[in-house]
C-alpha positions, 0 to 999 in steps of 0.5 A: 659421836658422843658417848655417855658416862654412867655418871653423866645423868642424874635426873631430879624432880623439878617441882618449881618448874612443874608448878609454873608450867601447870599455872601457865597451862591453866591461865591459857586453857581455863577460859576456853570451854573446848579446852576444858571439855577436851581435858575431861574427855582425854581423862575419861576416854583415853586415861591421859592428862591434858598437861602431858599433851602440851607442846608449847605455851605462849604468853603475850605479856608478863613482865615478871615471867622471865625471872620466874622462868630463870628461877625454875631452871629454864634457859633461853634457846633459839629454835627455828629462828625463834627465841623460847624458854626450855628446861633441859633438866626435865620434861616440860613444854617450850615457853614462848614470850611475846610471839603473839598479842594473845596467850596461846597453847598448842597440844601435840597430835600425830595428825592435825587433820585427824584431830580436826575430823575427830572433833568436826572442826572446820579450821584452816591447817597451816602447812601443806600435807606431809610438811614437817610441822602442821598447825591449826587453831581449834578454839579461841577466846578473847584472852587465849587460843588453843592450837594443835600441832604435829611434828615430824623431826622439826622443833620449830613453831611454824610450818615450813614449805614442802616441795612436790619432790619432798612429798614424794620422798616422804611417801616413798620412804614411809612405804619402804620402812613399813615394808622393810624386810625383817626375817634374815638367816643372819641378823647382820644382814637385817641391820645392813638392809635397814641401814641402806633404807635409812641412808637412802632416806637421809640423802633425800630427807635428812636425818630428823625426818628419816628418824620420825618416819622410821619410828612411826613404822616401828610403832605400827609393826609393834601395834600389829602384834599387841592387842593392848596397843591396838585397843589404846590406839583406837581410844586415842584415835577417837579423839584424833591424838594418835601416839603423840604421847609416846615416852620411850620405845624399848628394844631387846637385843642379843649380846652379839648384835647390841653394837649393831643396834646402837650403831644403827640408832646413832646413824639416825641422830640418837645420842647415848644418855644414861646406862643401867645395870640391874645387878649381878642377880638380874643379869641385864643392862640397858643403854638409854638413847635420845633423838632430841629433834623427834623426841624419841627415846630408846631403852635398849636392853641386853644381858650383861655381866658385872664386869661389863658394866664399867665399860662402854658396852654400847660401843665396845662389843659383847661376846655371845654367852651360852647362859642366857638371861631374860633378854637373851632368851627372849631374843632366842625365842622370838628374834631380835626386837629390831627385826622380826620380833618388833619392839618389846614395849612402847611406853606412853604417858598416862594418868596411871590409875585411870588408864589401868582401870579403863583398860581393865574394862576392855579386858586388858589387865596390868601387871603389878606396878614395878615403879610407884613413886610420887614422881614416877609410876610404871606398869606393864599390861599383861603380855601378849603371848606369841607362838614360838617357831619350832626351829627356835625352840629346838635350837634353844634346847640344843644349845642348852638354853632351856630344858626339854620340859620348858620346850614342851610348854613353849610349843604348847603355850607360846611365850610372852612377846610384848607389852604396852607400858603405862607410865605417869610422870610428875614434877617433870621427872625425866629419868627412869627407875634404876632399881624396881625395873630389875624385878619386872625384867625377872618377871618377864623371863620366858622360863618363869612363865613356862615352869 
């Protein structure tokens, strides 16, 4: 399995590519009233931008476009047997040339069927139910077409055949991941249990479809424990979009189980990307992982010392420590994010100001932004407060992790458990804030909220 070096990933803004993509999206969509109306509704009703939902763009005939794509950093790739243009240095849709006689554009949704129902569109769906790719044309004009596409671990552009056995396997393993046991006296047993479920699914469906099913279940579990998530999901479901705008999933891990978490993710096809270290004062680090076929990104947080950042802490192992940092104490109070606690947050792509204003109207405030660059903006919603199990509090006191006074406040008030994160990316920027994020880690320390 590929292991990352801390110097491997230096993401840059890609202004030329971003300008070209925006131009192509406008070329295809601007003459379709439905697309214009949908973009306006996305912004007004979900706080999201049409551009961020675009999956791929098809241009029928443009003799100058190839050179412009090359100049903007795109390279020709073969996906699903089709040649298209991709930009590995930024977050951009695939560009397809000459695949149809008309310009076309597809936006990503969690369910094509749900989108058609939401908009009362009577259109034929390409792909049987539960196929790895499904598509439907939702608007057309003499010069262009608008499609919706749902993906389940398949980056191709056509719906593959699906057998009856595959349909049954998808339903079986979807249910197994949704019902997976999360509470164990020994967390290692929890990782082993999940590993067995994943191995059975991979044997039946392959790695990529299994990864897609697993994280759909993870989002449902996280959503069940976070009101901001439920409110925003309902807003996006009214337009039939679902969580197809997810940017990354964040897990908090105890030091002793971090290697188990990474090993599990790698079994699902994840590859380690850049690593983070917040500095000695912050006392935490993170490993970013990516599963390219599903588009799922993981931000895995863990307490870390200055000496450990120079090594491969994702694979070499970390010994337990009595002095817990923000991440370790969160796990001590709530359990592993991979198990009973669920994800610390899901981050999705939005229009930053619109999303924050609209959620405030729903009674959901956001914390002070911890990233406010032209190319990247990030802020947590106010945290969901969870009740803390008394046994966990007593153990934390006995182990010297919290004071008696802090324990009393955790018993009375609970502790912040999870967030929805509002993110806006511009100029195709694919990376994260290496500095400002440390401040939000400190702000979410359970001890800070208990004093």
